[in-house]
N, C-alpha and C positions, 0 to 999 in steps of 0.2 A: 652356457647353458641359454637356449634361447627359444622365442616363440614365434620368431619369422616363418612363415612356411613354407617350404618347397616350392618351385617351380609347379613343379607334377602336383601336386597335392590341388595349388591353385586353380590349376589347370580341371582338375577332376569335379572338382565343386561345382563344376556348373556343368555337370552332367547328374546333379544331385535333384528327385523334385519333390514340394513339399507335397505329400499325401494323407500326413498321420495329424488327426485330431485326438482332441480327449478321449472319448470313446474307442478311440481306435490304439490309444498307447494305453488306458487300463486294461482292455482284453487281452494284449499284444504281452502285457504282462503278467498275467495271471495265465496266459496260455504255458510260458515257460518256465516259472517259477514253480507254481504249484502241481508238483508232483507226484502222480498218482500211485506210480512205481515206490515210490518210500514209503508207503507207509503202511505193507506190509512188512517190512527190509525192520520199521523201529519199534515197530508195536512186538516180534518177538522178544522185546524186554519185558514185556509185560505190562501190568498197569502203572507201574511207575513212568512208563516212558507218557502219560497223560500227562505225571506232573512237571515233570523233566521242559517238556513241551509248550507249557504253560510259563516256567521259571525263566527261559529262554525267551518266548514271546516281552515279558517285560521286561529282562533285562539284557538282551540283545537286539532284538526286531524292534523294539520304539526308539531307543537311542540313535541305530541304527539307519531308520526311515525317517529320523528327525534329521541326521543328518547331510543324508544325502537326497532329500526334501532342497536344500538349502543350496548342496555343490549341484546340482543337475537341475537348480534353475540361473543357478549364475551364469556358467560357464557351460554356454552351448554351443557350442561348437562340435562339430559330426565328429563323430570318435568315443565321446564317453571317458571310461577310463585310460583307456590310455593319452588323451589329452591332459585330462588330470594329471597324471602323475607325470609325464612328459611336462608341463607348465611348471609343476611342485620340484622337481626331483632330476631331469633332466630324460633328452633323446632315450637314452642306454637302458635307465628303468623303466620309461617308458615302453621302453620294446619288450622286455621280458613281461611287466601286466599284461600287453596286448596277447602276447608270445600262449601265457598260461591262462589269459581267458577265451581265447578263441580255441586251444587245443580241445580243452576240456570238452568241448561240444561234439565233436567226432569220435574220439573216445569215448562218448559216452555215449554215443547214437550207435556206433557200431558194434562195440564191446559188450554193452550193457542194455541197454531199452529193443536193442534188434531181437537178443536172445528172451530176455521177456513177453516182447510178443511171440515169438514165434512158440513160445510155452504156453503160452496164452492159448494162440492157436490151433495147438496139439492137445491141450487136456480141455477146450470147453467148444469147441467149433468141428477142427478134422483131422486127422490123423494125418503125424508133422515128426517122423523118429526122428531124434537127435544125431546128426553129421550124416543125417541121407543128402542125397540131391534135394530131394526136396526141399529141405532145411537151409540149405545153402542157397538156395534161388531166391527163399522165402524173405531169408535175411538180404538179402543181395538186392535184391525189389525196397523192400521195407525203406533202404540205407537212400536210395537213388533217388526213391520219391520225393524222400523230407528232402533231397537238398535240393531236386526240383521247383519244390514248393517255393526254397530262398531264392532261387534264381528268377523268376518271372517279376515285372515290376510291384514295386513296393506296392502301391493303390490300388492293383490286384491281389498280389500275395498275401498282404496283411491278411483277408477274408478268412485264409487255412487257417492260423492261428486264432482268430478270432472265433470261426462256425467251431474249434472247437477248443476252447475257452468254452464257449455257453454247453459245447456237449455236457465236457469236463463239469460245470457246475450242474445243470439238469439232473446227471448219473448219482452224485454226491447229495445233490437233496433226494431224490427218487431212496436213493441207499439207506439213507436216515429215517425214511419217513417208513419204510420198508420195517426198518429196526424196530420202530419204535412198535407197530403192529405185530413184529414178530415176537417182544419183550411182554407184553401184553397177552400173547397167548401160550408162549412157553416158559415165560420168566427170563433167566438172565446166568449169563454163566457169575459161578461161586465165586463175588471178588470182596473183599471185604477192605474198612479202610488201612488195614495195614496194607495190604498191596498195595498202594500207591506213594507208601512212604517212600523215599527219595532213597537210594543208596549209590555208594560210591561204583562199583559195578555198572550199575546204568547209568551213573553221569557217564564214564570214560564209556560205553557203547554207546550211548545213546545221537553223543554233544557233534561228534563230525556229520554221523546222518541228519540231525536236525538243523546244521549252521548250513548242511547243503541244500534244506530246504528251503531255506529264512533266510539266504542270501541272493542277492539277482536282481532285483525290484527297482534297482539305478540304469539296470542294463537298458533300457531304452533308450537312453540316453546316448548311445551306440550310433544313432539314428537319428541325434537335434537337430540338424539342419534340414529334415525332410519332414519337420514338425510344423502345426502349422504355428505356433504360439507355444516355442517351450519354454521362457521363462513364466507365464500363465497355468500352462497345464503341467510343467513334471511334475511341480509338490502336490500337487491335489490327485492325479492318477499314482501315483510313490503312497500317498498315503491310501487312499482306497483302499487299491491293492493290498496293502501290507494287512491292511485290517482285514479286506475279507481273505485274504489267504491263511491267516491266523484262524480264521473259523475254520476255514477247508482242511487245516489239518485237524486242531485240536477236536471237532465233533464228530469227525473218520475214526478218527482212532481210537474215540472214547468208541464210538460205538462196535468198532473190529472187538477191542478187547472184551465189550459185554458179551458180543455172540458165539466167540470162538477163543474155548480154552488154551491161554499160553501154550502150554505142549503140542498144541496141532496148529498153531501158528508158521507157517513159514516167510520167509522174505521174499522170494520171488509170488508167491500169490496171495497174500495177506489180505485184500480187499477182496478177492475174485475168492476164494474161501468164506470170505464172511456175506459175501451176495448170498452165495448157492446155497448156505445155511437160512437165511433170512429171506429167500425167496419160495422157501416151502409154505408161507404161510398163502402162496397162488394157489395153493393144487395143483392139477394137471397143467396147468402153464408156464409153471415154475421152471423146469427144464427148457422151453425156448426161451424164456425170459431172458435167465439165464445165459443163454447163447449170445442175444442182440445182445446184453451186459458186456459181455467178452470181444463181442465186434465193436462195438463201442468207445472200450478200454483201448484198442491197437487203434484206431482210428486217431482217438484222445492222443497215447502216445506218438503215433507221428504228426500231427498237427503240433508237440510240442518240444519236438526234435527240430521241428521246420522252423517255430518260433525261433530258436537259440540260435538255429543257423542265419535266419536273416540279422539276427541283434551282431553274432558273435563274428562272425564273416566280415560286417562292415567294419569292427573294433583293427582285426587285421589288415582290412585292405587301408584303412587312413592309416595304420599302421609303416604299411608298403611306401604307399605313396609319400608321406615324411620320411624317409628314408632311413627306415626300422627294419626294412626285412627283407635282404635279396633284392636290392637292385631297380624297387620301385614295378618290377615286372606287376605281383600279386596287386599292385597299389589302384590299377584299372580298374575306373567302372562304365559298365558298358553301356556306349552312348543311346541307343532305344532304353532298352530297358530302369537303364540307371542302379543297377546293380553290380556287385562284385563276382564279378562271374567269373574272374578266375580263382581268386580265394575260395568262390564255391563248390567248383570242381574240385579244387585241391584238397575241401571238407570231404567231398566223397571221396576221394580216393586213400588218407588217409582213413575213414569211418572203417573204409572194404579191407586194408589192409589189417587192422586193430582187431575186424571181426575175423579176420582170416587165419590173424596168430592167439588170437585167443580159444579159436576153435581148438587149437592144437596144443598150448600151453597147459591148461586145466580140464577138467574132466565135463560134470552136469552143468545143463545149464543154470541151476540155484549155483553150484560154486563159480560158474563165469561171471553171472552178475554181481554177487557180491565182491567178487576180486573187482571186478572191473568198474565197479560204481565207487570202492572206496579208492582206483586210481584218480576217477574221473574229480571224487569229492577232495584230494590233495590237492593234485592240481589246480582247482578250483578254490580254495582254500587259502594256497599261497600267493594266489594274485594277490588275495586284500591283503596283506602284508606289508604291500605298498599301495594299494587304493584308498585303504584307512589311514594312513599316513601323509598322503598325499591331500588326501579333506583336510584335515587339521592342519596342515602347510597352507594349503588356500584360502583358510579362515583368516592367518596373521600375515601371509604377505602381500594380501591386496585387500587391506582394512576398508578402500574407498571402493571398493568395486559395488554396483550398484546391485542391491538382493533382494529379487522379488520377494521371498519366503526368506527371513532369516529365523534361525530356533531364537528362542528370547532365554540367550544364556551368555555371560561375556567370553572371552580368549580363550581361559582358564577351563571355564565351563565347559567348552564344545571342546576343548582338548580333553577333558574327564570323561564324557562320551564316548569320545574315538576310542581311548585308551581299553576301557569298558569291552568295547567290542574287539579291539584288538587281540585283549587277554584272554576273550574264547575264541578266537581264528587262529591263536598259537598253541591253545589245549587243543583242536579239534584238529589242526594240523600234525600235532605232536604222534599223536592216537593214530591216525589216519597212518601215519608214516610206517606209523612202529607199534600195531597193536599190539597190547599185553604187557607191552615194556613195564607201564606204571600201574597197572596190575599190583605186577609183578615187586614194584617197589612197595605196593599197599599192604604186600601179605593176601595178596586177592590170588585165588586159582584163574586160570585160563588156558582152557583148552584148546590148541588153535587150529589141530586139527578139525575138532569138532563144531568149531567157530566158521570155520573158511570153505571146509572144505580141500583145500592143499595147505601142504607144510609152510610152514616158515619160511627156508629157503626160495621155494618155487614162488611165495609173495611176494618174498623184496627183493629176487633177484626180476621179476615184474616189474613191481614199482618201481626201484632203484634203477630197471635198469628206461625205463622211461623216459623218469624226471633225464637220467646221463644223455638220453640222447635230444630230450629236448634242452638239454644248455647246451650240449654240441649245435645243431640247429638254430636255436639263437644265435650265439656267437658268430656261427659263420653267415645265418642271414643279416646281423649286422654290420657285421666286414663287410659280404656285397655290397651291400648300401651306400656307401660312401660318398660314391659318387653323386647320387640323388639329395644328398645333405651338403653338398658344394655348390649344389644350384639354387640359390634362393630368391625369393620373388615377393616386395610388398605391395599387396594391392592396398589401398583407402577401403577402409568399412562400404561407404560410399557406392565404391567402384566395386564392390566385390561380387561379383556374379550370383548370389548364394541363392536364391535357388529358383529357380522358374518356380512358378505357384501350381497345379493343378488345376486342372480347368472341368476336374470332374468334381 
């Protein structure tokens, strides 16, 4: 195992530009991680959703945020999760972590949020029948506009997720304030204290979705070499965004539950259904305001997708430049833009293919959204089965490494925090890949068709087939990159062309 960079990786570092300040990092994380699309899906489990969201915020999000605040401020090489896993376990493990981190995003953009955006337009803005030519064109446009936002230079492209994050926070605040006004006028849904009681069914149902919602705060470290001062800014930005995200999930989930009866909440339209209900307080202006909210929702989804493309494409590009994916072809950063253009375009192609396949394999938009969201959750969670152990090992392997932020616990305490997070991820991964299996073991009823809109065979073929293709792709990609791994170049830190400082 070696941390010596390849010649290609050293060459590409010269094309990176320092363009991210603390403000940019916070809003990039919020844009990427705070997902409005999961609010409805997770709220279908009723009031206990709020209870489990609070439990995970304390027992998962808090230790996870502390762990990666330390790791992200200590190991500040471009590539984030890939470089951490590579340093801890070698390039092979890093290649797997990078592939799972990266592919989650085009799969999610193409097969999940593009469907949600199209369904939102059809229901709240204008006619867009599922499967029509207009539906295909809308989804293709959504995908490639998302990709385009990741292609432009970071010092300009960063404003797309930043604006999206501001719109997201504004829409959530307006929704919550309106919910209060609605509750004053009309009362609330008939919730009792018992409704918030956690159950095993709720735990198994919400854990994968909540983990997907709470993971990713360390992702900005994928662009660590493009930050002004990652050692100083990463821990503060990460912890601030964790607290913001917890509020952005807990408060809107509670608001949805208050105004929309459980049996009327659908996964694909939960938030907008709640908005449609509470906006009635605005009288004749309710319908136009709901339409504006729907358009903003689509724009926010696009900005969220672009934020993840900006982040995850860099992870895969760094892995490719480091000899872990297809001969280094995808490891090239554009000389003028400073972005991984080839991986950006690859992401667009993968998203497009997955959208086309999803249109054929499953039925309604709601079914497609749920199934593909589950696949995205699966690949993302599986990456953390490597990333979290890597974080633990980096603490013990490099005890003398200067740590601008250090979790005030011993190495054993740090490992314990990681093991708690890892246990949650293991549970979420098992439930995401094989839904209903644990329910059966605990003697709980589980109607697969009612939950997913497809039968178990279709679901597992789609899910396990995707994982099999990814495994094959990763193996071939690593084999093809052998020549790049053989070309290493040691560059003293003081001579590393790291990196051009932005003049803006």
